[in-house]
mmCIF file of the N, C-alpha and C atoms, coordinates in Angstrom:
data_MODEL
# 
_entry.id   MODEL 
# 
loop_
_atom_site.group_PDB 
_atom_site.id 
_atom_site.type_symbol 
_atom_site.label_atom_id 
_atom_site.label_alt_id 
_atom_site.label_comp_id 
_atom_site.label_asym_id 
_atom_site.label_entity_id 
_atom_site.label_seq_id 
_atom_site.pdbx_PDB_ins_code 
_atom_site.Cartn_x 
_atom_site.Cartn_y 
_atom_site.Cartn_z 
_atom_site.occupancy 
_atom_site.B_iso_or_equiv 
_atom_site.pdbx_formal_charge 
_atom_site.auth_seq_id 
_atom_site.auth_comp_id 
_atom_site.auth_asym_id 
_atom_site.auth_atom_id 
_atom_site.pdbx_PDB_model_num 
ATOM 1   N N  . MET A 1 1  ? 0.837   -1.164 0.000   1.00 0.00 ? 1  MET A N  1 
ATOM 2   C CA . MET A 1 1  ? 0.000   0.000  0.000   1.00 0.00 ? 1  MET A CA 1 
ATOM 3   C C  . MET A 1 1  ? 0.895   1.244  0.000   1.00 0.00 ? 1  MET A C  1 
ATOM 4   N N  . ILE A 1 2  ? 0.544   2.217  -0.817  1.00 0.00 ? 2  ILE A N  1 
ATOM 5   C CA . ILE A 1 2  ? 1.288   3.469  -0.904  1.00 0.00 ? 2  ILE A CA 1 
ATOM 6   C C  . ILE A 1 2  ? 0.721   4.438  0.122   1.00 0.00 ? 2  ILE A C  1 
ATOM 7   N N  . LYS A 1 3  ? 1.578   4.963  0.998   1.00 0.00 ? 3  LYS A N  1 
ATOM 8   C CA . LYS A 1 3  ? 1.159   5.896  2.036   1.00 0.00 ? 3  LYS A CA 1 
ATOM 9   C C  . LYS A 1 3  ? 1.944   7.192  1.915   1.00 0.00 ? 3  LYS A C  1 
ATOM 10  N N  . SER A 1 4  ? 1.352   8.254  2.420   1.00 0.00 ? 4  SER A N  1 
ATOM 11  C CA . SER A 1 4  ? 1.999   9.562  2.441   1.00 0.00 ? 4  SER A CA 1 
ATOM 12  C C  . SER A 1 4  ? 1.325   10.389 3.539   1.00 0.00 ? 4  SER A C  1 
ATOM 13  N N  . HIS A 1 5  ? 1.494   11.694 3.481   1.00 0.00 ? 5  HIS A N  1 
ATOM 14  C CA . HIS A 1 5  ? 0.862   12.595 4.438   1.00 0.00 ? 5  HIS A CA 1 
ATOM 15  C C  . HIS A 1 5  ? 0.320   13.818 3.714   1.00 0.00 ? 5  HIS A C  1 
ATOM 16  N N  . SER A 1 6  ? -0.763  14.352 4.220   1.00 0.00 ? 6  SER A N  1 
ATOM 17  C CA . SER A 1 6  ? -1.343  15.602 3.732   1.00 0.00 ? 6  SER A CA 1 
ATOM 18  C C  . SER A 1 6  ? -1.511  16.516 4.937   1.00 0.00 ? 6  SER A C  1 
ATOM 19  N N  . ARG A 1 7  ? -0.691  17.539 5.039   1.00 0.00 ? 7  ARG A N  1 
ATOM 20  C CA . ARG A 1 7  ? -0.685  18.462 6.178   1.00 0.00 ? 7  ARG A CA 1 
ATOM 21  C C  . ARG A 1 7  ? -0.590  17.722 7.514   1.00 0.00 ? 7  ARG A C  1 
ATOM 22  N N  . GLY A 1 8  ? 0.204   16.656 7.528   1.00 0.00 ? 8  GLY A N  1 
ATOM 23  C CA . GLY A 1 8  ? 0.450   15.902 8.752   1.00 0.00 ? 8  GLY A CA 1 
ATOM 24  C C  . GLY A 1 8  ? -0.494  14.743 8.985   1.00 0.00 ? 8  GLY A C  1 
ATOM 25  N N  . HIS A 1 9  ? -1.530  14.625 8.184   1.00 0.00 ? 9  HIS A N  1 
ATOM 26  C CA . HIS A 1 9  ? -2.491  13.525 8.311   1.00 0.00 ? 9  HIS A CA 1 
ATOM 27  C C  . HIS A 1 9  ? -2.069  12.393 7.388   1.00 0.00 ? 9  HIS A C  1 
ATOM 28  N N  . GLU A 1 10 ? -2.015  11.167 7.918   1.00 0.00 ? 10 GLU A N  1 
ATOM 29  C CA . GLU A 1 10 ? -1.628  10.034 7.084   1.00 0.00 ? 10 GLU A CA 1 
ATOM 30  C C  . GLU A 1 10 ? -2.704  9.773  6.025   1.00 0.00 ? 10 GLU A C  1 
ATOM 31  N N  . ILE A 1 11 ? -2.249  9.558  4.790   1.00 0.00 ? 11 ILE A N  1 
ATOM 32  C CA . ILE A 1 11 ? -3.143  9.219  3.678   1.00 0.00 ? 11 ILE A CA 1 
ATOM 33  C C  . ILE A 1 11 ? -2.587  7.988  2.967   1.00 0.00 ? 11 ILE A C  1 
ATOM 34  N N  . TYR A 1 12 ? -3.443  7.308  2.240   1.00 0.00 ? 12 TYR A N  1 
ATOM 35  C CA . TYR A 1 12 ? -3.009  6.153  1.453   1.00 0.00 ? 12 TYR A CA 1 
ATOM 36  C C  . TYR A 1 12 ? -3.700  6.199  0.090   1.00 0.00 ? 12 TYR A C  1 
ATOM 37  N N  . PHE A 1 13 ? -3.081  5.556  -0.885  1.00 0.00 ? 13 PHE A N  1 
ATOM 38  C CA . PHE A 1 13 ? -3.630  5.511  -2.245  1.00 0.00 ? 13 PHE A CA 1 
ATOM 39  C C  . PHE A 1 13 ? -4.362  4.193  -2.430  1.00 0.00 ? 13 PHE A C  1 
ATOM 40  N N  . ASP A 1 14 ? -5.644  4.268  -2.807  1.00 0.00 ? 14 ASP A N  1 
ATOM 41  C CA . ASP A 1 14 ? -6.458  3.051  -2.962  1.00 0.00 ? 14 ASP A CA 1 
ATOM 42  C C  . ASP A 1 14 ? -6.464  2.517  -4.399  1.00 0.00 ? 14 ASP A C  1 
ATOM 43  N N  . GLY A 1 15 ? -5.635  3.083  -5.255  1.00 0.00 ? 15 GLY A N  1 
ATOM 44  C CA . GLY A 1 15 ? -5.592  2.691  -6.661  1.00 0.00 ? 15 GLY A CA 1 
ATOM 45  C C  . GLY A 1 15 ? -6.283  3.688  -7.558  1.00 0.00 ? 15 GLY A C  1 
ATOM 46  N N  . VAL A 1 16 ? -7.144  4.508  -6.978  1.00 0.00 ? 16 VAL A N  1 
ATOM 47  C CA . VAL A 1 16 ? -7.868  5.544  -7.709  1.00 0.00 ? 16 VAL A CA 1 
ATOM 48  C C  . VAL A 1 16 ? -7.750  6.895  -7.002  1.00 0.00 ? 16 VAL A C  1 
ATOM 49  N N  . ASN A 1 17 ? -7.968  6.893  -5.683  1.00 0.00 ? 17 ASN A N  1 
ATOM 50  C CA . ASN A 1 17 ? -7.974  8.120  -4.884  1.00 0.00 ? 17 ASN A CA 1 
ATOM 51  C C  . ASN A 1 17 ? -7.020  8.035  -3.710  1.00 0.00 ? 17 ASN A C  1 
ATOM 52  N N  . TRP A 1 18 ? -6.554  9.196  -3.267  1.00 0.00 ? 18 TRP A N  1 
ATOM 53  C CA . TRP A 1 18 ? -5.861  9.294  -1.995  1.00 0.00 ? 18 TRP A CA 1 
ATOM 54  C C  . TRP A 1 18 ? -6.930  9.407  -0.926  1.00 0.00 ? 18 TRP A C  1 
ATOM 55  N N  . ARG A 1 19 ? -6.777  8.685  0.188   1.00 0.00 ? 19 ARG A N  1 
ATOM 56  C CA . ARG A 1 19 ? -7.763  8.670  1.262   1.00 0.00 ? 19 ARG A CA 1 
ATOM 57  C C  . ARG A 1 19 ? -7.073  8.879  2.612   1.00 0.00 ? 19 ARG A C  1 
ATOM 58  N N  . TYR A 1 20 ? -7.812  9.518  3.529   1.00 0.00 ? 20 TYR A N  1 
ATOM 59  C CA . TYR A 1 20 ? -7.309  9.670  4.892   1.00 0.00 ? 20 TYR A CA 1 
ATOM 60  C C  . TYR A 1 20 ? -7.348  8.310  5.579   1.00 0.00 ? 20 TYR A C  1 
ATOM 61  N N  . SER A 1 21 ? -6.255  7.961  6.248   1.00 0.00 ? 21 SER A N  1 
ATOM 62  C CA . SER A 1 21 ? -6.155  6.656  6.903   1.00 0.00 ? 21 SER A CA 1 
ATOM 63  C C  . SER A 1 21 ? -7.086  6.527  8.102   1.00 0.00 ? 21 SER A C  1 
ATOM 64  N N  . ASP A 1 22 ? -7.427  7.633  8.754   1.00 0.00 ? 22 ASP A N  1 
ATOM 65  C CA . ASP A 1 22 ? -8.218  7.529  9.978   1.00 0.00 ? 22 ASP A CA 1 
ATOM 66  C C  . ASP A 1 22 ? -9.712  7.294  9.735   1.00 0.00 ? 22 ASP A C  1 
ATOM 67  N N  . ASN A 1 23 ? -10.228 7.652  8.538   1.00 0.00 ? 23 ASN A N  1 
ATOM 68  C CA . ASN A 1 23 ? -11.660 7.425  8.304   1.00 0.00 ? 23 ASN A CA 1 
ATOM 69  C C  . ASN A 1 23 ? -11.998 7.009  6.866   1.00 0.00 ? 23 ASN A C  1 
ATOM 70  N N  . ASP A 1 24 ? -10.976 6.781  6.049   1.00 0.00 ? 24 ASP A N  1 
ATOM 71  C CA . ASP A 1 24 ? -11.119 6.321  4.657   1.00 0.00 ? 24 ASP A CA 1 
ATOM 72  C C  . ASP A 1 24 ? -11.811 7.324  3.728   1.00 0.00 ? 24 ASP A C  1 
ATOM 73  N N  . SER A 1 25 ? -12.043 8.566  4.183   1.00 0.00 ? 25 SER A N  1 
ATOM 74  C CA . SER A 1 25 ? -12.636 9.562  3.285   1.00 0.00 ? 25 SER A CA 1 
ATOM 75  C C  . SER A 1 25 ? -11.584 10.033 2.276   1.00 0.00 ? 25 SER A C  1 
ATOM 76  N N  . ILE A 1 26 ? -12.051 10.505 1.138   1.00 0.00 ? 26 ILE A N  1 
ATOM 77  C CA . ILE A 1 26 ? -11.143 10.971 0.084   1.00 0.00 ? 26 ILE A CA 1 
ATOM 78  C C  . ILE A 1 26 ? -10.416 12.224 0.552   1.00 0.00 ? 26 ILE A C  1 
ATOM 79  N N  . GLU A 1 27 ? -9.115  12.241 0.362   1.00 0.00 ? 27 GLU A N  1 
ATOM 80  C CA . GLU A 1 27 ? -8.297  13.400 0.723   1.00 0.00 ? 27 GLU A CA 1 
ATOM 81  C C  . GLU A 1 27 ? -8.700  14.554 -0.183  1.00 0.00 ? 27 GLU A C  1 
ATOM 82  N N  . ASP A 1 28 ? -9.226  15.619 0.425   1.00 0.00 ? 28 ASP A N  1 
ATOM 83  C CA . ASP A 1 28 ? -9.734  16.742 -0.355  1.00 0.00 ? 28 ASP A CA 1 
ATOM 84  C C  . ASP A 1 28 ? -9.048  18.059 -0.009  1.00 0.00 ? 28 ASP A C  1 
ATOM 85  N N  . ASP A 1 29 ? -7.908  17.985 0.687   1.00 0.00 ? 29 ASP A N  1 
ATOM 86  C CA . ASP A 1 29 ? -7.115  19.164 1.025   1.00 0.00 ? 29 ASP A CA 1 
ATOM 87  C C  . ASP A 1 29 ? -7.869  20.126 1.939   1.00 0.00 ? 29 ASP A C  1 
ATOM 88  N N  . SER A 1 30 ? -8.838  19.624 2.695   1.00 0.00 ? 30 SER A N  1 
ATOM 89  C CA . SER A 1 30 ? -9.656  20.495 3.526   1.00 0.00 ? 30 SER A CA 1 
ATOM 90  C C  . SER A 1 30 ? -9.261  20.504 5.002   1.00 0.00 ? 30 SER A C  1 
ATOM 91  N N  . ARG A 1 31 ? -8.338  19.650 5.377   1.00 0.00 ? 31 ARG A N  1 
ATOM 92  C CA . ARG A 1 31 ? -7.963  19.576 6.787   1.00 0.00 ? 31 ARG A CA 1 
ATOM 93  C C  . ARG A 1 31 ? -6.856  20.570 7.123   1.00 0.00 ? 31 ARG A C  1 
ATOM 94  N N  . ALA A 1 32 ? -6.913  21.035 8.360   1.00 0.00 ? 32 ALA A N  1 
ATOM 95  C CA . ALA A 1 32 ? -5.874  21.932 8.865   1.00 0.00 ? 32 ALA A CA 1 
ATOM 96  C C  . ALA A 1 32 ? -4.601  21.126 9.136   1.00 0.00 ? 32 ALA A C  1 
ATOM 97  N N  . CYS A 1 33 ? -3.495  21.830 9.274   1.00 0.00 ? 33 CYS A N  1 
ATOM 98  C CA . CYS A 1 33 ? -2.220  21.203 9.626   1.00 0.00 ? 33 CYS A CA 1 
ATOM 99  C C  . CYS A 1 33 ? -2.369  20.496 10.967  1.00 0.00 ? 33 CYS A C  1 
ATOM 100 N N  . LYS A 1 34 ? -1.957  19.258 11.027  1.00 0.00 ? 34 LYS A N  1 
ATOM 101 C CA . LYS A 1 34 ? -2.077  18.461 12.260  1.00 0.00 ? 34 LYS A CA 1 
ATOM 102 C C  . LYS A 1 34 ? -1.151  18.999 13.349  1.00 0.00 ? 34 LYS A C  1 
ATOM 103 N N  . HIS A 1 35 ? -0.076  19.674 12.958  1.00 0.00 ? 35 HIS A N  1 
ATOM 104 C CA . HIS A 1 35 ? 0.909   20.179 13.912  1.00 0.00 ? 35 HIS A CA 1 
ATOM 105 C C  . HIS A 1 35 ? 0.491   21.518 14.528  1.00 0.00 ? 35 HIS A C  1 
ATOM 106 N N  . CYS A 1 36 ? 0.116   22.499 13.688  1.00 0.00 ? 36 CYS A N  1 
ATOM 107 C CA . CYS A 1 36 ? -0.185  23.843 14.206  1.00 0.00 ? 36 CYS A CA 1 
ATOM 108 C C  . CYS A 1 36 ? -1.680  24.169 14.214  1.00 0.00 ? 36 CYS A C  1 
ATOM 109 N N  . GLY A 1 37 ? -2.494  23.385 13.499  1.00 0.00 ? 37 GLY A N  1 
ATOM 110 C CA . GLY A 1 37 ? -3.927  23.623 13.466  1.00 0.00 ? 37 GLY A CA 1 
ATOM 111 C C  . GLY A 1 37 ? -4.381  24.681 12.484  1.00 0.00 ? 37 GLY A C  1 
ATOM 112 N N  . ASN A 1 38 ? -3.446  25.260 11.721  1.00 0.00 ? 38 ASN A N  1 
ATOM 113 C CA . ASN A 1 38 ? -3.790  26.300 10.750  1.00 0.00 ? 38 ASN A CA 1 
ATOM 114 C C  . ASN A 1 38 ? -4.136  25.697 9.396   1.00 0.00 ? 38 ASN A C  1 
ATOM 115 N N  . TYR A 1 39 ? -5.010  26.399 8.684   1.00 0.00 ? 39 TYR A N  1 
ATOM 116 C CA . TYR A 1 39 ? -5.363  26.019 7.317   1.00 0.00 ? 39 TYR A CA 1 
ATOM 117 C C  . TYR A 1 39 ? -4.424  26.728 6.355   1.00 0.00 ? 39 TYR A C  1 
ATOM 118 N N  . PRO A 1 40 ? -4.272  26.215 5.138   1.00 0.00 ? 40 PRO A N  1 
ATOM 119 C CA . PRO A 1 40 ? -3.424  26.905 4.159   1.00 0.00 ? 40 PRO A CA 1 
ATOM 120 C C  . PRO A 1 40 ? -4.039  28.254 3.785   1.00 0.00 ? 40 PRO A C  1 
ATOM 121 N N  . THR A 1 41 ? -3.206  29.135 3.240   1.00 0.00 ? 41 THR A N  1 
ATOM 122 C CA . THR A 1 41 ? -3.708  30.412 2.766   1.00 0.00 ? 41 THR A CA 1 
ATOM 123 C C  . THR A 1 41 ? -4.583  30.177 1.546   1.00 0.00 ? 41 THR A C  1 
ATOM 124 N N  . LYS A 1 42 ? -5.316  31.183 1.106   1.00 0.00 ? 42 LYS A N  1 
ATOM 125 C CA . LYS A 1 42 ? -6.176  31.021 -0.062  1.00 0.00 ? 42 LYS A CA 1 
ATOM 126 C C  . LYS A 1 42 ? -5.362  30.703 -1.310  1.00 0.00 ? 42 LYS A C  1 
ATOM 127 N N  . GLU A 1 43 ? -4.061  31.069 -1.310  1.00 0.00 ? 43 GLU A N  1 
ATOM 128 C CA . GLU A 1 43 ? -3.180  30.751 -2.429  1.00 0.00 ? 43 GLU A CA 1 
ATOM 129 C C  . GLU A 1 43 ? -2.618  29.332 -2.327  1.00 0.00 ? 43 GLU A C  1 
ATOM 130 N N  . GLY A 1 44 ? -2.833  28.674 -1.182  1.00 0.00 ? 44 GLY A N  1 
ATOM 131 C CA . GLY A 1 44 ? -2.370  27.305 -1.002  1.00 0.00 ? 44 GLY A CA 1 
ATOM 132 C C  . GLY A 1 44 ? -1.065  27.164 -0.242  1.00 0.00 ? 44 GLY A C  1 
ATOM 133 N N  . TYR A 1 45 ? -0.528  28.267 0.288   1.00 0.00 ? 45 TYR A N  1 
ATOM 134 C CA . TYR A 1 45 ? 0.720   28.214 1.054   1.00 0.00 ? 45 TYR A CA 1 
ATOM 135 C C  . TYR A 1 45 ? 0.450   27.723 2.466   1.00 0.00 ? 45 TYR A C  1 
ATOM 136 N N  . ASP A 1 46 ? 1.451   27.091 3.083   1.00 0.00 ? 46 ASP A N  1 
ATOM 137 C CA . ASP A 1 46 ? 1.360   26.780 4.503   1.00 0.00 ? 46 ASP A CA 1 
ATOM 138 C C  . ASP A 1 46 ? 1.244   28.118 5.224   1.00 0.00 ? 46 ASP A C  1 
ATOM 139 N N  . SER A 1 47 ? 0.233   28.288 6.043   1.00 0.00 ? 47 SER A N  1 
ATOM 140 C CA . SER A 1 47 ? -0.005  29.597 6.654   1.00 0.00 ? 47 SER A CA 1 
ATOM 141 C C  . SER A 1 47 ? 1.124   30.030 7.585   1.00 0.00 ? 47 SER A C  1 
ATOM 142 N N  . CYS A 1 48 ? 1.831   29.100 8.162   1.00 0.00 ? 48 CYS A N  1 
ATOM 143 C CA . CYS A 1 48 ? 2.940   29.468 9.045   1.00 0.00 ? 48 CYS A CA 1 
ATOM 144 C C  . CYS A 1 48 ? 4.145   29.986 8.272   1.00 0.00 ? 48 CYS A C  1 
ATOM 145 N N  . LYS A 1 49 ? 4.247   29.649 6.991   1.00 0.00 ? 49 LYS A N  1 
ATOM 146 C CA . LYS A 1 49 ? 5.350   30.131 6.158   1.00 0.00 ? 49 LYS A CA 1 
ATOM 147 C C  . LYS A 1 49 ? 4.914   31.265 5.241   1.00 0.00 ? 49 LYS A C  1 
ATOM 148 N N  . GLY A 1 50 ? 3.685   31.216 4.763   1.00 0.00 ? 50 GLY A N  1 
ATOM 149 C CA . GLY A 1 50 ? 3.209   32.249 3.843   1.00 0.00 ? 50 GLY A CA 1 
ATOM 150 C C  . GLY A 1 50 ? 3.947   32.198 2.512   1.00 0.00 ? 50 GLY A C  1 
ATOM 151 N N  . HIS A 1 51 ? 3.881   33.296 1.771   1.00 0.00 ? 51 HIS A N  1 
ATOM 152 C CA . HIS A 1 51 ? 4.557   33.385 0.475   1.00 0.00 ? 51 HIS A CA 1 
ATOM 153 C C  . HIS A 1 51 ? 6.043   33.628 0.703   1.00 0.00 ? 51 HIS A C  1 
ATOM 154 N N  . ILE A 1 52 ? 6.874   32.858 0.037   1.00 0.00 ? 52 ILE A N  1 
ATOM 155 C CA . ILE A 1 52 ? 8.326   33.025 0.128   1.00 0.00 ? 52 ILE A CA 1 
ATOM 156 C C  . ILE A 1 52 ? 8.818   33.410 -1.261  1.00 0.00 ? 52 ILE A C  1 
ATOM 157 N N  . LYS A 1 53 ? 9.245   34.646 -1.409  1.00 0.00 ? 53 LYS A N  1 
ATOM 158 C CA . LYS A 1 53 ? 9.687   35.149 -2.711  1.00 0.00 ? 53 LYS A CA 1 
ATOM 159 C C  . LYS A 1 53 ? 10.838  34.294 -3.250  1.00 0.00 ? 53 LYS A C  1 
ATOM 160 N N  . GLY A 1 54 ? 10.697  33.846 -4.492  1.00 0.00 ? 54 GLY A N  1 
ATOM 161 C CA . GLY A 1 54 ? 11.728  33.050 -5.146  1.00 0.00 ? 54 GLY A CA 1 
ATOM 162 C C  . GLY A 1 54 ? 11.649  31.557 -4.867  1.00 0.00 ? 54 GLY A C  1 
ATOM 163 N N  . ALA A 1 55 ? 10.672  31.138 -4.052  1.00 0.00 ? 55 ALA A N  1 
ATOM 164 C CA . ALA A 1 55 ? 10.560  29.711 -3.736  1.00 0.00 ? 55 ALA A CA 1 
ATOM 165 C C  . ALA A 1 55 ? 9.745   28.989 -4.797  1.00 0.00 ? 55 ALA A C  1 
ATOM 166 N N  . LYS A 1 56 ? 10.207  27.799 -5.137  1.00 0.00 ? 56 LYS A N  1 
ATOM 167 C CA . LYS A 1 56 ? 9.486   26.912 -6.055  1.00 0.00 ? 56 LYS A CA 1 
ATOM 168 C C  . LYS A 1 56 ? 8.519   26.044 -5.256  1.00 0.00 ? 56 LYS A C  1 
ATOM 169 N N  . SER A 1 57 ? 8.943   25.668 -4.059  1.00 0.00 ? 57 SER A N  1 
ATOM 170 C CA . SER A 1 57 ? 8.160   24.809 -3.191  1.00 0.00 ? 57 SER A CA 1 
ATOM 171 C C  . SER A 1 57 ? 8.636   25.030 -1.760  1.00 0.00 ? 57 SER A C  1 
ATOM 172 N N  . ALA A 1 58 ? 7.714   24.900 -0.794  1.00 0.00 ? 58 ALA A N  1 
ATOM 173 C CA . ALA A 1 58 ? 8.074   25.030 0.614   1.00 0.00 ? 58 ALA A CA 1 
ATOM 174 C C  . ALA A 1 58 ? 7.067   24.263 1.453   1.00 0.00 ? 58 ALA A C  1 
ATOM 175 N N  . CYS A 1 59 ? 7.534   23.759 2.582   1.00 0.00 ? 59 CYS A N  1 
ATOM 176 C CA . CYS A 1 59 ? 6.656   23.002 3.474   1.00 0.00 ? 59 CYS A CA 1 
ATOM 177 C C  . CYS A 1 59 ? 7.152   23.198 4.906   1.00 0.00 ? 59 CYS A C  1 
ATOM 178 N N  . CYS A 1 60 ? 6.214   23.374 5.833   1.00 0.00 ? 60 CYS A N  1 
ATOM 179 C CA . CYS A 1 60 ? 6.585   23.540 7.246   1.00 0.00 ? 60 CYS A CA 1 
ATOM 180 C C  . CYS A 1 60 ? 6.902   22.199 7.907   1.00 0.00 ? 60 CYS A C  1 
ATOM 181 N N  . GLY A 1 61 ? 6.598   21.103 7.239   1.00 0.00 ? 61 GLY A N  1 
ATOM 182 C CA . GLY A 1 61 ? 6.857   19.768 7.773   1.00 0.00 ? 61 GLY A CA 1 
ATOM 183 C C  . GLY A 1 61 ? 5.680   19.156 8.490   1.00 0.00 ? 61 GLY A C  1 
ATOM 184 N N  . HIS A 1 62 ? 4.741   19.975 8.956   1.00 0.00 ? 62 HIS A N  1 
ATOM 185 C CA . HIS A 1 62 ? 3.500   19.523 9.592   1.00 0.00 ? 62 HIS A CA 1 
ATOM 186 C C  . HIS A 1 62 ? 3.731   18.556 10.745  1.00 0.00 ? 62 HIS A C  1 
ATOM 187 N N  . GLY A 1 63 ? 4.899   18.655 11.391  1.00 0.00 ? 63 GLY A N  1 
ATOM 188 C CA . GLY A 1 63 ? 5.199   17.781 12.520  1.00 0.00 ? 63 GLY A CA 1 
ATOM 189 C C  . GLY A 1 63 ? 5.607   16.386 12.122  1.00 0.00 ? 63 GLY A C  1 
ATOM 190 N N  . ILE A 1 64 ? 5.717   16.130 10.810  1.00 0.00 ? 64 ILE A N  1 
ATOM 191 C CA . ILE A 1 64 ? 6.069   14.795 10.310  1.00 0.00 ? 64 ILE A CA 1 
ATOM 192 C C  . ILE A 1 64 ? 7.517   14.747 9.834   1.00 0.00 ? 64 ILE A C  1 
ATOM 193 N N  . GLU A 1 65 ? 7.938   15.797 9.125   1.00 0.00 ? 65 GLU A N  1 
ATOM 194 C CA . GLU A 1 65 ? 9.289   15.846 8.564   1.00 0.00 ? 65 GLU A CA 1 
ATOM 195 C C  . GLU A 1 65 ? 9.890   17.217 8.825   1.00 0.00 ? 65 GLU A C  1 
ATOM 196 N N  . GLU A 1 66 ? 11.136  17.378 8.484   1.00 0.00 ? 66 GLU A N  1 
ATOM 197 C CA . GLU A 1 66 ? 11.800  18.665 8.635   1.00 0.00 ? 66 GLU A CA 1 
ATOM 198 C C  . GLU A 1 66 ? 11.242  19.652 7.610   1.00 0.00 ? 66 GLU A C  1 
ATOM 199 N N  . PRO A 1 67 ? 11.062  20.915 8.011   1.00 0.00 ? 67 PRO A N  1 
ATOM 200 C CA . PRO A 1 67 ? 10.614  21.926 7.039   1.00 0.00 ? 67 PRO A CA 1 
ATOM 201 C C  . PRO A 1 67 ? 11.645  22.082 5.917   1.00 0.00 ? 67 PRO A C  1 
ATOM 202 N N  . TYR A 1 68 ? 11.177  22.523 4.746   1.00 0.00 ? 68 TYR A N  1 
ATOM 203 C CA . TYR A 1 68 ? 12.108  22.749 3.638   1.00 0.00 ? 68 TYR A CA 1 
ATOM 204 C C  . TYR A 1 68 ? 11.606  23.867 2.738   1.00 0.00 ? 68 TYR A C  1 
ATOM 205 N N  . ILE A 1 69 ? 12.547  24.432 1.996   1.00 0.00 ? 69 ILE A N  1 
ATOM 206 C CA . ILE A 1 69 ? 12.264  25.437 0.967   1.00 0.00 ? 69 ILE A CA 1 
ATOM 207 C C  . ILE A 1 69 ? 13.107  25.073 -0.241  1.00 0.00 ? 69 ILE A C  1 
ATOM 208 N N  . VAL A 1 70 ? 12.482  24.982 -1.415  1.00 0.00 ? 70 VAL A N  1 
ATOM 209 C CA . VAL A 1 70 ? 13.188  24.741 -2.670  1.00 0.00 ? 70 VAL A CA 1 
ATOM 210 C C  . VAL A 1 70 ? 13.079  26.034 -3.472  1.00 0.00 ? 70 VAL A C  1 
ATOM 211 N N  . MET A 1 71 ? 14.224  26.628 -3.736  1.00 0.00 ? 71 MET A N  1 
ATOM 212 C CA . MET A 1 71 ? 14.252  27.897 -4.464  1.00 0.00 ? 71 MET A CA 1 
ATOM 213 C C  . MET A 1 71 ? 14.287  27.671 -5.970  1.00 0.00 ? 71 MET A C  1 
ATOM 214 N N  . LYS A 1 72 ? 13.704  28.604 -6.707  1.00 0.00 ? 72 LYS A N  1 
ATOM 215 C CA . LYS A 1 72 ? 13.761  28.560 -8.171  1.00 0.00 ? 72 LYS A CA 1 
ATOM 216 C C  . LYS A 1 72 ? 15.194  28.837 -8.600  1.00 0.00 ? 72 LYS A C  1 
ATOM 217 N N  . GLU A 1 73 ? 15.613  28.205 -9.693  1.00 0.00 ? 73 GLU A N  1 
ATOM 218 C CA . GLU A 1 73 ? 16.948  28.467 -10.210 1.00 0.00 ? 73 GLU A CA 1 
ATOM 219 C C  . GLU A 1 73 ? 16.961  29.809 -10.919 1.00 0.00 ? 73 GLU A C  1 
ATOM 220 N N  . GLU A 1 74 ? 18.009  30.540 -10.709 1.00 0.00 ? 74 GLU A N  1 
ATOM 221 C CA . GLU A 1 74 ? 18.171  31.794 -11.423 1.00 0.00 ? 74 GLU A CA 1 
ATOM 222 C C  . GLU A 1 74 ? 18.790  31.504 -12.774 1.00 0.00 ? 74 GLU A C  1 
ATOM 223 N N  . VAL A 1 75 ? 18.191  32.000 -13.833 1.00 0.00 ? 75 VAL A N  1 
ATOM 224 C CA . VAL A 1 75 ? 18.720  31.817 -15.184 1.00 0.00 ? 75 VAL A CA 1 
ATOM 225 C C  . VAL A 1 75 ? 19.561  33.049 -15.501 1.00 0.00 ? 75 VAL A C  1 
ATOM 226 N N  . LYS A 1 76 ? 20.813  32.801 -15.837 1.00 0.00 ? 76 LYS A N  1 
ATOM 227 C CA . LYS A 1 76 ? 21.734  33.921 -16.148 1.00 0.00 ? 76 LYS A CA 1 
ATOM 228 C C  . LYS A 1 76 ? 22.110  33.906 -17.595 1.00 0.00 ? 76 LYS A C  1 
# 
C-alpha cells in the first residue's frame, strides 16, 4: 500500500484516490495542519510560512518531517 501525508495527516492511495487513513474519506485538502492547526492560505501556502519570494516549493513539515524550501533556479 502506498502511504503519504497531507498536512500531517496520514493518507493512502487506494488505486484511484488518496484517502485519509483515519476514516477512509477521500483526501480533499480540507484539513488543517495536524501540527499547528492552521489552514493553508487562499493561495495554497502553509499559513505558518506564507509566500516566500523566489521559492518553487516550501513546506513547514507539519510535525512529520523537517521543514524545507526549494528555491527557483536563477537563469543567467
